[in-house]
C-alpha positions in Angstrom: -22.2 23.2 36.7 -20.5 21.7 39.9 -18.0 24.0 41.7 -15.6 21.2 40.8 -16.1 21.0 37.0 -13.1 22.1 34.2 -13.8 23.3 31.1 -10.6 21.8 28.4 -10.9 23.1 25.2 -8.3 22.1 22.4 -7.0 22.6 19.2 -5.8 19.9 16.6 -5.5 20.5 12.6 -6.6 17.5 10.6 -5.0 16.6 7.0 -6.9 18.8 4.5 -7.5 15.9 2.5 -8.5 13.4 5.3 -11.4 15.7 6.2 -14.1 13.8 4.7 -13.2 10.2 6.4 -12.2 11.8 9.3 -16.1 13.2 10.0 -17.3 9.8 8.8 -15.2 8.0 11.5 -17.3 10.1 13.9 -20.0 9.3 12.2 -20.6 7.8 14.6 -17.5 7.1 17.4 -17.7 3.5 18.3 -20.0 2.4 20.9 -16.7 1.2 23.5 -15.4 4.2 22.7 -17.8 6.3 23.7 -18.6 4.8 27.1 -14.7 4.9 27.7 -15.1 8.6 27.6 -17.9 8.8 30.2 -16.3 6.3 32.3 -13.3 8.7 32.5 -15.7 11.4 33.7 -15.7 14.1 30.5 -18.5 15.2 29.8 -20.6 17.4 27.6 -17.9 16.7 24.9 -17.9 18.4 21.4 -15.3 18.6 18.4 -15.9 21.4 16.0 -14.0 21.1 12.1 -13.6 24.8 10.8 -12.0 26.2 7.7 -8.9 24.0 6.7 -9.1 21.1 9.1 -8.9 23.1 12.0 -10.7 21.1 15.0 -11.5 22.3 18.3 -12.3 20.1 20.7 -14.3 20.9 24.4 -15.1 18.9 27.4 -16.2 19.3 31.4 -14.4 17.2 34.0 -14.0 17.2 37.6 -10.2 16.0 37.2 -8.5 16.0 34.3 -6.0 14.4 35.1 -7.3 11.3 36.3 -9.5 11.5 33.1 -6.2 11.7 30.8 -5.0 8.6 33.1 -8.0 6.7 33.1 -8.2 7.0 29.0 -4.2 6.3 28.6 -4.4 2.9 30.5 -7.3 2.2 28.5 -7.1 -0.7 25.9 -10.5 1.0 23.7 -8.8 4.2 24.0 -5.6 3.3 22.6 -7.0 1.3 19.6 -9.3 4.1 18.8 -6.2 6.8 19.1 -3.9 4.7 17.1 -6.4 4.4 14.0 -7.3 8.4 14.4 -3.5 9.6 14.8 -3.0 9.3 11.1 -5.4 12.3 10.4 -3.9 14.8 12.3 -0.8 17.1 11.2 2.5 17.8 13.4 1.2 15.6 16.6 3.7 13.8 18.6 2.0 11.0 20.5 -1.9 10.0 21.2 -4.2 12.7 20.0 -6.1 12.5 23.1 -2.9 12.9 25.2 -1.0 15.9 23.0 -3.2 18.1 21.7 -2.9 21.5 22.1 -4.9 23.1 25.3 -6.1 26.9 24.8 -6.4 29.3 27.2 -10.2 30.5 28.3 -10.3 34.0 28.6 -13.8 34.6 29.1 -16.9 32.6 30.4 -20.6 34.3 31.0 -21.6 31.9 33.0 -18.7 32.7 35.5 -19.0 36.5 34.9 -22.5 36.4 36.0 -22.1 34.5 39.3 -19.6 37.1 39.9 -22.4 40.2 38.9 -25.5 41.1 40.7 -26.6 40.5 37.5 -25.8 36.9 38.1 -27.0 36.5 41.9 -30.3 37.4 40.5 -30.6 35.8 37.4 -29.6 32.5 39.9 -32.2 33.4 42.4 -35.1 34.7 39.9 -35.5 38.0 40.7 -34.3 41.6 38.3 -31.6 43.5 39.9 -32.5 46.7 40.3 -31.1 49.8 39.1 -31.8 53.5 40.0 -32.9 55.8 37.3 -33.4 58.6 39.1 -31.4 61.8 37.9 -29.8 63.1 40.9 -29.7 66.9 39.8 -33.0 66.3 39.9 -35.1 67.4 42.7 -38.8 66.8 43.8 -39.2 69.8 46.0 -41.1 72.7 43.6 -39.7 75.8 44.2 
């Protein structure tokens, strides 16, 4: 992952009575919509469906503002989002523009990179730790 990569996670609520149809509409997504998502700069994009229709989305992007603008101007994305809007509970506007963002509170990669363990992992060397007990002495009395 590059230093400029931003991780974006969001939440939406699917109407429980439309869950099966929502899943079917994503199996598969239109090829032209997939191409637009990729062209916007979004990558590693996943959607996860939870209990009761809670939808969690995740993607990585270098410039989310530019990706949002690209998709907002895309006729393909506009058609897709217009067709998908009826699946969401309490959503004002296009789903791709109005989803509730989630705040990242932990990332393993970032925290490892900030530690000796992460530095050792990146270089392929094991971190050194002392197993000596400072209360014991090598001196034989």
